C-alpha positions in Angstrom: -15.1 10.6 -10.3 -16.5 8.3 -7.7 -19.4 9.5 -5.6 -19.6 6.5 -3.3 -17.7 7.5 -0.2 -19.1 4.9 2.2 -17.1 2.3 4.0 -17.0 -1.1 2.5 -16.0 -3.8 5.1 -15.2 -7.2 3.5 -13.4 -10.4 4.4 -12.0 -13.0 2.2 -12.0 -15.6 5.0 -12.6 -15.5 8.7 -9.6 -15.6 10.9 -9.7 -16.9 14.5 -9.4 -14.5 17.4 -9.5 -10.8 17.1 -9.4 -9.7 13.4 -7.5 -6.5 12.5 -9.3 -4.0 10.4 -7.3 -2.0 7.8 -8.5 1.5 6.8 -7.6 2.4 3.2 -7.9 6.0 2.0 -8.4 6.0 -1.8 -7.8 8.7 -4.4 -10.8 9.9 -6.3 -9.8 8.2 -9.6 -11.7 6.2 -12.2 -10.0 2.8 -12.5 -11.0 -0.8 -11.8 -8.7 -2.5 -9.3 -7.7 -6.1 -9.9 -6.8 -8.9 -7.5 -3.7 -7.9 -5.6 -4.3 -4.2 -5.8 -4.7 -2.3 -2.5 -8.1 -1.1 -3.6 -9.5 -4.5 -4.4 -11.4 -5.9 -1.4 -10.6 -9.5 -2.3 -6.9 -8.8 -1.9 -7.1 -9.2 1.9 -7.5 -12.1 4.3 -8.9 -9.6 6.9 -11.4 -6.9 7.2 -10.8 -3.7 5.2 -12.7 -0.4 5.3 -12.3 1.9 2.3 -12.9 5.6 2.1 -12.6 7.6 -1.1 -11.1 11.1 -0.7 -13.6 13.2 -2.7 -11.8 15.4 -5.2 -8.3 14.2 -4.3 -7.2 13.2 -7.8 -3.9 11.7 -8.8 -3.1 14.9 -10.7 -3.7 17.0 -7.5 -1.4 14.6 -5.6 1.4 14.9 -8.2 1.2 18.7 -8.3 1.3 19.0 -4.5 -1.4 21.7 -4.6 -3.9 20.3 -2.2 -6.9 22.6 -1.7 -8.1 23.4 1.8 -11.4 21.6 1.1 -9.5 18.4 0.2 -7.3 18.8 3.3 -10.4 18.9 5.4 -11.8 15.8 3.5 -8.6 13.9 4.5 -9.1 14.9 8.2 -12.8 13.9 8.0 -11.9 10.6 6.3 -9.4 9.7 8.9 -11.9 10.4 11.7 -14.5 8.4 9.9 -12.1 5.4 9.6 -11.2 5.7 13.3 -14.9 5.7 14.1 -15.2 2.4 12.2 -12.6 0.9 14.6 -9.8 0.4 12.1 -6.5 -0.9 13.4 -4.3 1.1 11.0 -4.8 3.4 8.0 -2.9 3.5 4.7 -3.5 4.9 1.2 -3.8 3.5 -2.3 -1.2 5.9 -3.7 
């Protein structure tokens, strides 16, 4: 799975005035996003900050059996994104 949990802030183009920043929580899954996918930085016309949720796999989500460690990872990831100044937070699944 992915080991890079750092925030990636990108813009496709600059917008006038105050630019919103979207926080995206991503599953720990091995796939390559394409243009238009929520996980593809070039899909946005504003800044986006990504955070991979370590060990939160699609299979874990589907089963509904989320470990306490992953629950804490989610809390930590939200706090991290808030610290980056995001305007809102969503997920890729």
